PDB file of N, CA, C and O in Angstrom:
ATOM      1  N   UNK A   1      -8.006  19.850  13.927  1.00  0.00           N
ATOM      2  CA  UNK A   1      -8.488  19.203  15.124  1.00  0.00           C
ATOM      3  C   UNK A   1      -7.876  17.814  15.270  1.00  0.00           C
ATOM      4  O   UNK A   1      -7.421  17.433  16.348  1.00  0.00           O
ATOM      5  N   UNK A   2      -7.872  17.067  14.174  1.00  0.00           N
ATOM      6  CA  UNK A   2      -7.324  15.714  14.240  1.00  0.00           C
ATOM      7  C   UNK A   2      -5.854  15.741  14.655  1.00  0.00           C
ATOM      8  O   UNK A   2      -5.420  14.909  15.453  1.00  0.00           O
ATOM      9  N   UNK A   3      -5.092  16.685  14.122  1.00  0.00           N
ATOM     10  CA  UNK A   3      -3.674  16.790  14.481  1.00  0.00           C
ATOM     11  C   UNK A   3      -3.521  17.059  15.977  1.00  0.00           C
ATOM     12  O   UNK A   3      -2.635  16.502  16.624  1.00  0.00           O
ATOM     13  N   UNK A   4      -4.379  17.904  16.518  1.00  0.00           N
ATOM     14  CA  UNK A   4      -4.347  18.197  17.947  1.00  0.00           C
ATOM     15  C   UNK A   4      -4.637  16.940  18.765  1.00  0.00           C
ATOM     16  O   UNK A   4      -3.928  16.644  19.726  1.00  0.00           O
ATOM     17  N   UNK A   5      -5.674  16.204  18.385  1.00  0.00           N
ATOM     18  CA  UNK A   5      -6.031  14.991  19.122  1.00  0.00           C
ATOM     19  C   UNK A   5      -4.933  13.950  18.996  1.00  0.00           C
ATOM     20  O   UNK A   5      -4.614  13.265  19.967  1.00  0.00           O
ATOM     21  N   UNK A   6      -4.350  13.824  17.807  1.00  0.00           N
ATOM     22  CA  UNK A   6      -3.263  12.862  17.609  1.00  0.00           C
ATOM     23  C   UNK A   6      -2.070  13.161  18.507  1.00  0.00           C
ATOM     24  O   UNK A   6      -1.341  12.248  18.893  1.00  0.00           O
ATOM     25  N   UNK A   7      -1.866  14.419  18.839  1.00  0.00           N
ATOM     26  CA  UNK A   7      -0.731  14.777  19.684  1.00  0.00           C
ATOM     27  C   UNK A   7      -0.970  14.418  21.148  1.00  0.00           C
ATOM     28  O   UNK A   7      -0.047  14.478  21.959  1.00  0.00           O
ATOM     29  N   UNK A   8      -2.196  14.046  21.488  1.00  0.00           N
ATOM     30  CA  UNK A   8      -2.561  13.688  22.860  1.00  0.00           C
ATOM     31  C   UNK A   8      -2.462  12.176  23.016  1.00  0.00           C
ATOM     32  O   UNK A   8      -3.443  11.465  22.796  1.00  0.00           O
ATOM     33  N   UNK A   9      -1.300  11.686  23.388  1.00  0.00           N
ATOM     34  CA  UNK A   9      -1.086  10.246  23.444  1.00  0.00           C
ATOM     35  C   UNK A   9      -1.844   9.581  24.583  1.00  0.00           C
ATOM     36  O   UNK A   9      -2.293   8.445  24.434  1.00  0.00           O
ATOM     37  N   UNK A  10      -1.993  10.239  25.687  1.00  0.00           N
ATOM     38  CA  UNK A  10      -2.747   9.678  26.810  1.00  0.00           C
ATOM     39  C   UNK A  10      -3.585  10.772  27.431  1.00  0.00           C
ATOM     40  O   UNK A  10      -3.455  11.945  27.081  1.00  0.00           O
ATOM     41  N   UNK A  11      -4.440  10.387  28.349  1.00  0.00           N
ATOM     42  CA  UNK A  11      -5.258  11.363  29.061  1.00  0.00           C
ATOM     43  C   UNK A  11      -4.502  12.018  30.195  1.00  0.00           C
ATOM     44  O   UNK A  11      -5.081  12.812  30.937  1.00  0.00           O
ATOM     45  N   UNK A  12      -3.219  11.707  30.353  1.00  0.00           N
ATOM     46  CA  UNK A  12      -2.452  12.223  31.488  1.00  0.00           C
ATOM     47  C   UNK A  12      -1.131  12.848  31.043  1.00  0.00           C
ATOM     48  O   UNK A  12      -0.094  12.611  31.662  1.00  0.00           O
ATOM     49  N   UNK A  13      -1.163  13.623  30.001  1.00  0.00           N
ATOM     50  CA  UNK A  13       0.057  14.274  29.523  1.00  0.00           C
ATOM     51  C   UNK A  13       0.614  15.181  30.614  1.00  0.00           C
ATOM     52  O   UNK A  13      -0.100  16.033  31.142  1.00  0.00           O
ATOM     53  N   UNK A  14       1.875  15.001  30.948  1.00  0.00           N
ATOM     54  CA  UNK A  14       2.442  15.722  32.091  1.00  0.00           C
ATOM     55  C   UNK A  14       2.564  17.223  31.870  1.00  0.00           C
ATOM     56  O   UNK A  14       2.630  17.981  32.839  1.00  0.00           O
ATOM     57  N   UNK A  15       2.595  17.674  30.607  1.00  0.00           N
ATOM     58  CA  UNK A  15       2.741  19.110  30.369  1.00  0.00           C
ATOM     59  C   UNK A  15       1.399  19.835  30.346  1.00  0.00           C
ATOM     60  O   UNK A  15       1.364  21.058  30.205  1.00  0.00           O
ATOM     61  N   UNK A  16       0.304  19.109  30.482  1.00  0.00           N
ATOM     62  CA  UNK A  16      -1.007  19.755  30.522  1.00  0.00           C
ATOM     63  C   UNK A  16      -1.328  20.216  31.928  1.00  0.00           C
ATOM     64  O   UNK A  16      -0.808  19.687  32.910  1.00  0.00           O
ATOM     65  N   UNK A  17      -2.180  21.195  32.007  1.00  0.00           N
ATOM     66  CA  UNK A  17      -2.769  21.544  33.300  1.00  0.00           C
ATOM     67  C   UNK A  17      -3.775  20.455  33.639  1.00  0.00           C
ATOM     68  O   UNK A  17      -4.413  19.920  32.732  1.00  0.00           O
ATOM     69  N   UNK A  18      -3.939  20.111  34.901  1.00  0.00           N
ATOM     70  CA  UNK A  18      -4.809  18.994  35.287  1.00  0.00           C
ATOM     71  C   UNK A  18      -6.237  19.107  34.759  1.00  0.00           C
ATOM     72  O   UNK A  18      -6.838  18.089  34.414  1.00  0.00           O
ATOM     73  N   UNK A  19      -6.790  20.306  34.687  1.00  0.00           N
ATOM     74  CA  UNK A  19      -8.180  20.456  34.256  1.00  0.00           C
ATOM     75  C   UNK A  19      -8.372  20.346  32.752  1.00  0.00           C
ATOM     76  O   UNK A  19      -9.510  20.276  32.288  1.00  0.00           O
ATOM     77  N   UNK A  20      -7.303  20.328  31.982  1.00  0.00           N
ATOM     78  CA  UNK A  20      -7.456  20.306  30.529  1.00  0.00           C
ATOM     79  C   UNK A  20      -7.873  18.938  30.007  1.00  0.00           C
ATOM     80  O   UNK A  20      -8.534  18.860  28.971  1.00  0.00           O
ATOM     81  N   UNK A  21      -7.506  17.859  30.691  1.00  0.00           N
ATOM     82  CA  UNK A  21      -7.838  16.523  30.190  1.00  0.00           C
ATOM     83  C   UNK A  21      -9.349  16.309  30.133  1.00  0.00           C
ATOM     84  O   UNK A  21      -9.846  15.904  29.082  1.00  0.00           O
ATOM     85  N   UNK A  22     -10.109  16.560  31.207  1.00  0.00           N
ATOM     86  CA  UNK A  22     -11.561  16.401  31.101  1.00  0.00           C
ATOM     87  C   UNK A  22     -12.174  17.308  30.035  1.00  0.00           C
ATOM     88  O   UNK A  22     -13.133  16.922  29.366  1.00  0.00           O
ATOM     89  N   UNK A  23     -11.629  18.499  29.878  1.00  0.00           N
ATOM     90  CA  UNK A  23     -12.139  19.417  28.867  1.00  0.00           C
ATOM     91  C   UNK A  23     -11.937  18.846  27.468  1.00  0.00           C
ATOM     92  O   UNK A  23     -12.849  18.897  26.643  1.00  0.00           O
ATOM     93  N   UNK A  24     -10.765  18.310  27.196  1.00  0.00           N
ATOM     94  CA  UNK A  24     -10.481  17.750  25.877  1.00  0.00           C
ATOM     95  C   UNK A  24     -11.322  16.501  25.641  1.00  0.00           C
ATOM     96  O   UNK A  24     -11.831  16.304  24.538  1.00  0.00           O
ATOM     97  N   UNK A  25     -11.476  15.661  26.653  1.00  0.00           N
ATOM     98  CA  UNK A  25     -12.338  14.483  26.515  1.00  0.00           C
ATOM     99  C   UNK A  25     -13.764  14.910  26.187  1.00  0.00           C
ATOM    100  O   UNK A  25     -14.420  14.296  25.345  1.00  0.00           O
ATOM    101  N   UNK A  26     -14.242  15.952  26.844  1.00  0.00           N
ATOM    102  CA  UNK A  26     -15.595  16.448  26.588  1.00  0.00           C
ATOM    103  C   UNK A  26     -15.708  16.986  25.165  1.00  0.00           C
ATOM    104  O   UNK A  26     -16.711  16.759  24.490  1.00  0.00           O
ATOM    105  N   UNK A  27     -14.692  17.690  24.718  1.00  0.00           N
ATOM    106  CA  UNK A  27     -14.680  18.213  23.354  1.00  0.00           C
ATOM    107  C   UNK A  27     -14.772  17.078  22.339  1.00  0.00           C
ATOM    108  O   UNK A  27     -15.527  17.172  21.372  1.00  0.00           O
ATOM    109  N   UNK A  28     -14.013  16.016  22.552  1.00  0.00           N
ATOM    110  CA  UNK A  28     -14.052  14.872  21.645  1.00  0.00           C
ATOM    111  C   UNK A  28     -15.437  14.235  21.658  1.00  0.00           C
ATOM    112  O   UNK A  28     -15.961  13.870  20.606  1.00  0.00           O
ATOM    113  N   UNK A  29     -16.027  14.099  22.830  1.00  0.00           N
ATOM    114  CA  UNK A  29     -17.373  13.536  22.931  1.00  0.00           C
ATOM    115  C   UNK A  29     -18.373  14.382  22.152  1.00  0.00           C
ATOM    116  O   UNK A  29     -19.221  13.845  21.440  1.00  0.00           O
ATOM    117  N   UNK A  30     -18.277  15.698  22.284  1.00  0.00           N
ATOM    118  CA  UNK A  30     -19.180  16.598  21.557  1.00  0.00           C
ATOM    119  C   UNK A  30     -18.995  16.448  20.050  1.00  0.00           C
ATOM    120  O   UNK A  30     -19.976  16.381  19.309  1.00  0.00           O
ATOM    121  N   UNK A  31     -17.746  16.393  19.595  1.00  0.00           N
ATOM    122  CA  UNK A  31     -17.491  16.233  18.161  1.00  0.00           C
ATOM    123  C   UNK A  31     -18.023  14.899  17.653  1.00  0.00           C
ATOM    124  O   UNK A  31     -18.571  14.831  16.552  1.00  0.00           O
ATOM    125  N   UNK A  32     -17.869  13.847  18.436  1.00  0.00           N
ATOM    126  CA  UNK A  32     -18.387  12.544  18.028  1.00  0.00           C
ATOM    127  C   UNK A  32     -19.907  12.561  17.949  1.00  0.00           C
ATOM    128  O   UNK A  32     -20.484  12.008  17.012  1.00  0.00           O
ATOM    129  N   UNK A  33     -20.562  13.191  18.922  1.00  0.00           N
ATOM    130  CA  UNK A  33     -22.019  13.308  18.886  1.00  0.00           C
ATOM    131  C   UNK A  33     -22.463  14.081  17.653  1.00  0.00           C
ATOM    132  O   UNK A  33     -23.450  13.720  17.011  1.00  0.00           O
ATOM    133  N   UNK A  34     -21.739  15.138  17.322  1.00  0.00           N
ATOM    134  CA  UNK A  34     -22.059  15.929  16.137  1.00  0.00           C
ATOM    135  C   UNK A  34     -21.922  15.089  14.867  1.00  0.00           C
ATOM    136  O   UNK A  34     -22.785  15.140  13.992  1.00  0.00           O
ATOM    137  N   UNK A  35     -20.841  14.318  14.768  1.00  0.00           N
ATOM    138  CA  UNK A  35     -20.613  13.537  13.554  1.00  0.00           C
ATOM    139  C   UNK A  35     -21.658  12.442  13.389  1.00  0.00           C
ATOM    140  O   UNK A  35     -21.947  12.038  12.263  1.00  0.00           O
ATOM    141  N   UNK A  36     -22.232  11.951  14.490  1.00  0.00           N
ATOM    142  CA  UNK A  36     -23.264  10.910  14.410  1.00  0.00           C
ATOM    143  C   UNK A  36     -24.574  11.445  13.850  1.00  0.00           C
ATOM    144  O   UNK A  36     -25.423  10.663  13.423  1.00  0.00           O
ATOM    145  N   UNK A  37     -24.755  12.756  13.843  1.00  0.00           N
ATOM    146  CA  UNK A  37     -25.990  13.344  13.339  1.00  0.00           C
ATOM    147  C   UNK A  37     -26.108  13.225  11.817  1.00  0.00           C
ATOM    148  O   UNK A  37     -27.201  13.353  11.265  1.00  0.00           O
ATOM    149  N   UNK A  38     -24.989  12.982  11.146  1.00  0.00           N
ATOM    150  CA  UNK A  38     -25.031  12.794   9.703  1.00  0.00           C
ATOM    151  C   UNK A  38     -25.561  11.397   9.398  1.00  0.00           C
ATOM    152  O   UNK A  38     -25.167  10.429  10.048  1.00  0.00           O
ATOM    153  N   UNK A  39     -26.454  11.285   8.413  1.00  0.00           N
ATOM    154  CA  UNK A  39     -26.972   9.975   8.020  1.00  0.00           C
ATOM    155  C   UNK A  39     -25.859   9.094   7.504  1.00  0.00           C
ATOM    156  O   UNK A  39     -25.862   7.881   7.711  1.00  0.00           O
ATOM    157  N   UNK A  40     -24.918   9.708   6.837  1.00  0.00           N
ATOM    158  CA  UNK A  40     -23.836   8.955   6.218  1.00  0.00           C
ATOM    159  C   UNK A  40     -22.608   9.840   6.135  1.00  0.00           C
ATOM    160  O   UNK A  40     -22.707  11.038   5.870  1.00  0.00           O
ATOM    161  N   UNK A  41     -21.449   9.237   6.365  1.00  0.00           N
ATOM    162  CA  UNK A  41     -20.214  10.006   6.208  1.00  0.00           C
ATOM    163  C   UNK A  41     -20.008  10.411   4.750  1.00  0.00           C
ATOM    164  O   UNK A  41     -19.239  11.329   4.464  1.00  0.00           O
ATOM    165  N   UNK A  42     -20.682   9.738   3.836  1.00  0.00           N
ATOM    166  CA  UNK A  42     -20.566  10.089   2.421  1.00  0.00           C
ATOM    167  C   UNK A  42     -21.095  11.500   2.168  1.00  0.00           C
ATOM    168  O   UNK A  42     -20.702  12.143   1.195  1.00  0.00           O
ATOM    169  N   UNK A  43     -21.975  11.979   3.030  1.00  0.00           N
ATOM    170  CA  UNK A  43     -22.523  13.327   2.869  1.00  0.00           C
ATOM    171  C   UNK A  43     -21.547  14.402   3.344  1.00  0.00           C
ATOM    172  O   UNK A  43     -21.738  15.588   3.077  1.00  0.00           O
ATOM    173  N   UNK A  44     -20.507  13.979   4.045  1.00  0.00           N
ATOM    174  CA  UNK A  44     -19.516  14.930   4.545  1.00  0.00           C
ATOM    175  C   UNK A  44     -18.402  15.084   3.515  1.00  0.00           C
ATOM    176  O   UNK A  44     -18.079  14.139   2.795  1.00  0.00           O
ATOM    177  N   UNK A  45     -17.822  16.266   3.450  1.00  0.00           N
ATOM    178  CA  UNK A  45     -16.648  16.445   2.593  1.00  0.00           C
ATOM    179  C   UNK A  45     -15.518  15.585   3.128  1.00  0.00           C
ATOM    180  O   UNK A  45     -15.515  15.213   4.302  1.00  0.00           O
ATOM    181  N   UNK A  46     -14.554  15.268   2.265  1.00  0.00           N
ATOM    182  CA  UNK A  46     -13.451  14.401   2.674  1.00  0.00           C
ATOM    183  C   UNK A  46     -12.680  14.974   3.860  1.00  0.00           C
ATOM    184  O   UNK A  46     -12.315  14.229   4.770  1.00  0.00           O
ATOM    185  N   UNK A  47     -12.428  16.276   3.868  1.00  0.00           N
ATOM    186  CA  UNK A  47     -11.696  16.854   4.995  1.00  0.00           C
ATOM    187  C   UNK A  47     -12.502  16.769   6.289  1.00  0.00           C
ATOM    188  O   UNK A  47     -11.927  16.616   7.367  1.00  0.00           O
ATOM    189  N   UNK A  48     -13.825  16.867   6.191  1.00  0.00           N
ATOM    190  CA  UNK A  48     -14.665  16.718   7.385  1.00  0.00           C
ATOM    191  C   UNK A  48     -14.639  15.277   7.876  1.00  0.00           C
ATOM    192  O   UNK A  48     -14.596  15.034   9.082  1.00  0.00           O
ATOM    193  N   UNK A  49     -14.663  14.318   6.952  1.00  0.00           N
ATOM    194  CA  UNK A  49     -14.584  12.908   7.344  1.00  0.00           C
ATOM    195  C   UNK A  49     -13.292  12.641   8.100  1.00  0.00           C
ATOM    196  O   UNK A  49     -13.304  11.985   9.142  1.00  0.00           O
ATOM    197  N   UNK A  50     -12.182  13.144   7.583  1.00  0.00           N
ATOM    198  CA  UNK A  50     -10.884  12.927   8.222  1.00  0.00           C
ATOM    199  C   UNK A  50     -10.817  13.611   9.581  1.00  0.00           C
ATOM    200  O   UNK A  50     -10.163  13.110  10.495  1.00  0.00           O
ATOM    201  N   UNK A  51     -11.478  14.736   9.719  1.00  0.00           N
ATOM    202  CA  UNK A  51     -11.446  15.463  10.990  1.00  0.00           C
ATOM    203  C   UNK A  51     -12.093  14.679  12.118  1.00  0.00           C
ATOM    204  O   UNK A  51     -11.773  14.901  13.286  1.00  0.00           O
ATOM    205  N   UNK A  52     -13.006  13.759  11.784  1.00  0.00           N
ATOM    206  CA  UNK A  52     -13.707  12.994  12.808  1.00  0.00           C
ATOM    207  C   UNK A  52     -13.114  11.611  13.030  1.00  0.00           C
ATOM    208  O   UNK A  52     -13.734  10.787  13.703  1.00  0.00           O
ATOM    209  N   UNK A  53     -11.949  11.333  12.492  1.00  0.00           N
ATOM    210  CA  UNK A  53     -11.333  10.020  12.667  1.00  0.00           C
ATOM    211  C   UNK A  53     -10.376  10.049  13.852  1.00  0.00           C
ATOM    212  O   UNK A  53      -9.170  10.234  13.687  1.00  0.00           O
ATOM    213  N   UNK A  54     -10.928   9.863  15.047  1.00  0.00           N
ATOM    214  CA  UNK A  54     -10.138   9.877  16.277  1.00  0.00           C
ATOM    215  C   UNK A  54      -9.956   8.479  16.853  1.00  0.00           C
ATOM    216  O   UNK A  54      -9.370   8.337  17.926  1.00  0.00           O
ATOM    217  N   UNK A  55     -10.431   7.459  16.184  1.00  0.00           N
ATOM    218  CA  UNK A  55     -10.571   6.139  16.791  1.00  0.00           C
ATOM    219  C   UNK A  55      -9.269   5.520  17.275  1.00  0.00           C
ATOM    220  O   UNK A  55      -9.301   4.660  18.155  1.00  0.00           O
ATOM    221  N   UNK A  56      -8.139   5.922  16.740  1.00  0.00           N
ATOM    222  CA  UNK A  56      -6.855   5.344  17.142  1.00  0.00           C
ATOM    223  C   UNK A  56      -6.232   6.084  18.318  1.00  0.00           C
ATOM    224  O   UNK A  56      -5.229   5.628  18.867  1.00  0.00           O
ATOM    225  N   UNK A  57      -6.795   7.196  18.706  1.00  0.00           N
ATOM    226  CA  UNK A  57      -6.220   8.021  19.773  1.00  0.00           C
ATOM    227  C   UNK A  57      -6.575   7.465  21.148  1.00  0.00           C
ATOM    228  O   UNK A  57      -7.733   7.136  21.405  1.00  0.00           O
ATOM    229  N   UNK A  58      -5.585   7.359  22.032  1.00  0.00           N
ATOM    230  CA  UNK A  58      -5.838   6.898  23.402  1.00  0.00           C
ATOM    231  C   UNK A  58      -6.822   7.826  24.103  1.00  0.00           C
ATOM    232  O   UNK A  58      -7.656   7.377  24.890  1.00  0.00           O
ATOM    233  N   UNK A  59      -6.726   9.105  23.819  1.00  0.00           N
ATOM    234  CA  UNK A  59      -7.635  10.061  24.439  1.00  0.00           C
ATOM    235  C   UNK A  59      -9.063   9.830  23.957  1.00  0.00           C
ATOM    236  O   UNK A  59     -10.004   9.926  24.746  1.00  0.00           O
ATOM    237  N   UNK A  60      -9.236   9.526  22.674  1.00  0.00           N
ATOM    238  CA  UNK A  60     -10.561   9.200  22.138  1.00  0.00           C
ATOM    239  C   UNK A  60     -11.111   7.965  22.831  1.00  0.00           C
ATOM    240  O   UNK A  60     -12.273   7.945  23.239  1.00  0.00           O
ATOM    241  N   UNK A  61     -10.290   6.942  22.967  1.00  0.00           N
ATOM    242  CA  UNK A  61     -10.739   5.703  23.600  1.00  0.00           C
ATOM    243  C   UNK A  61     -11.148   5.955  25.042  1.00  0.00           C
ATOM    244  O   UNK A  61     -12.154   5.415  25.501  1.00  0.00           O
ATOM    245  N   UNK A  62     -10.388   6.761  25.757  1.00  0.00           N
ATOM    246  CA  UNK A  62     -10.738   7.095  27.137  1.00  0.00           C
ATOM    247  C   UNK A  62     -12.054   7.864  27.198  1.00  0.00           C
ATOM    248  O   UNK A  62     -12.877   7.610  28.077  1.00  0.00           O
ATOM    249  N   UNK A  63     -12.258   8.795  26.279  1.00  0.00           N
ATOM    250  CA  UNK A  63     -13.492   9.579  26.256  1.00  0.00           C
ATOM    251  C   UNK A  63     -14.675   8.690  25.910  1.00  0.00           C
ATOM    252  O   UNK A  63     -15.753   8.843  26.484  1.00  0.00           O
ATOM    253  N   UNK A  64     -14.488   7.764  24.979  1.00  0.00           N
ATOM    254  CA  UNK A  64     -15.565   6.864  24.581  1.00  0.00           C
ATOM    255  C   UNK A  64     -15.954   5.946  25.725  1.00  0.00           C
ATOM    256  O   UNK A  64     -17.138   5.702  25.957  1.00  0.00           O
ATOM    257  N   UNK A  65     -14.964   5.439  26.436  1.00  0.00           N
ATOM    258  CA  UNK A  65     -15.241   4.524  27.541  1.00  0.00           C
ATOM    259  C   UNK A  65     -15.941   5.228  28.693  1.00  0.00           C
ATOM    260  O   UNK A  65     -16.788   4.631  29.357  1.00  0.00           O
ATOM    261  N   UNK A  66     -15.605   6.470  28.938  1.00  0.00           N
ATOM    262  CA  UNK A  66     -16.210   7.188  30.058  1.00  0.00           C
ATOM    263  C   UNK A  66     -17.643   7.604  29.762  1.00  0.00           C
ATOM    264  O   UNK A  66     -18.405   7.879  30.689  1.00  0.00           O
ATOM    265  N   UNK A  67     -18.028   7.657  28.487  1.00  0.00           N
ATOM    266  CA  UNK A  67     -19.387   8.070  28.140  1.00  0.00           C
ATOM    267  C   UNK A  67     -20.354   6.898  28.109  1.00  0.00           C
ATOM    268  O   UNK A  67     -21.558   7.097  27.949  1.00  0.00           O
ATOM    269  N   UNK A  68     -19.851   5.683  28.259  1.00  0.00           N
ATOM    270  CA  UNK A  68     -20.732   4.505  28.202  1.00  0.00           C
ATOM    271  C   UNK A  68     -21.208   4.103  29.570  1.00  0.00           C
ATOM    272  O   UNK A  68     -21.956   3.134  29.704  1.00  0.00           O
TER     273      UNK A  68
END
């Protein structure tokens, strides 16, 4: 999942279909909500912790800003 998100440099990738950007933003929002349900990331396996590290992705930032 992280590799997929990392490949999404912006919310307006020209090779995507127009409807895919909101879908991917929604997916990221859902994953972030899921990861917040854990009391601590220490309870997650290392691979699960890495899977939720989207903070550097422009698409993650766009999804985070739109949910506030």
